[in-house]
C-alpha positions, 0 to 999 in steps of 0.5 A: 597314600596313593592307591597304587602304593597300598600294601597287600593287606590294605589292597585287599581291604580296599577292594573287598571291604572299602568300609573296613579300616585299612588297619586290618593286617590278617589276610584271612580276616580281610577276606572272610571274618569281616566281610559282613561289611563287604561292599559291592564292587561295581561291574563294568568299571572302565579303565578310562578316566582319571582314577579308574585305571588304579581301581581296575589295576588294584582289582586285578591285583587283589584277584592275583593275591587271592589266587596266590593264597588259596588256603586263605580264600577258603578260610572259614570262621568258627561257624564254617562260613567262608568269604563266599558264604558272606558274599552270598549272604549280602548278595555281593555279586562281584565279590562272589565272582572274584572269590570263585575266580580265585578258587573259593570252594563253591561247595564249602559247608557251614557248621549247620550244613549250608553251602553258599548256594543254600545260604544265598537262597535262604537270604534271598540273594538272587544275583549271587544264587544265579552266579553259583548255579551258573558256576556249577553249584550242586543241590538245586532243589525246590527249596532253593528255587523257591528261596530264589523266586524262580517260579518257572522252576518251582512249577516244573519241579512240582509238576514232575515230582510226585515224591518231593523227598529228594528236595528236602532241605539239606542245611537243617537237621534230620531230627528236631532241635532248638531251632527246628521244632518237631512240627516244622515243615522240614522235620515233618517232611513236608517239602512243599510247605517248607518251600512256601516258608522259603519263598515267603521269607524272601518276598516271592509272592507269586511263588507263595501263591503257586505253592498255596494253590498246590497244597502247601500249608499256609501256617507251616513252620520254618526255623524257630517255629516261625511261619511264612507270615512271621518271616514275610512280616519281619522282612518287610514283604507287604504283598506277601503278607497281604496274600498270606492273610487273605489265604487264612494265615494265623495272626495269633500263632507264636514262634517257639524261639521268641514266643511272638506273633507275626505282628510282633515280628513286624515290630521287631523288624521296624516294619510299622506299616505291616505291623499296623496292617496285621493289627487291624486284620 
């Protein structure tokens, strides 16, 4: 079948999720349920050259279809995740731009209270995070700046705000639960240390260093009661791991969900070199 003969559902699948079977018929599923496998739409595609004209035309048609079906653009799965949340999770810049252009809700909230911007910062999706901010997403806090690695903004916020309570994480509960223990930085109201966890999780070593220098606790706990070192280890951020260890991070502390050490998390994340480093320190 030629690209310009694709059905509407196949076209959206082809443009938004090239790795997903074209057998998907439900538009909502095509836009939001399956986008865990969203594939980056190359920016700067030229209409010049064999086959590329069809790509451009199909991309434009996909955008038109999304605009025509606004209710489906804003469709959310059982956890409140929209297509824009999925694009934020996977840092799919062109897909996020297409969804926003089609009317996706930039302030949509998941079941646990996260907007696409919150989720981009949590997952370290810098490109989509920058796009969402440029499009006017609200809720830019120290936690978001740290998670996106925006060192200058982190410095400015810390320098200007004696009281950081307004920067408290909004995508987490006010009281402890199974995910956020009572001694986690967020529940304790320790925004500076919660920002440390956010930065370390995504490997923003310079931000981690700055926050430690300004009073953040090296062993502060984030979600699941895991420390910055747990998260840096499982995500493969070697320089962040080395910094945290050099600053006295506990190698034996265990999270509350899996009862595992940072080394155990490194092993779980298949980060063998980091696991060995932690084992030998």
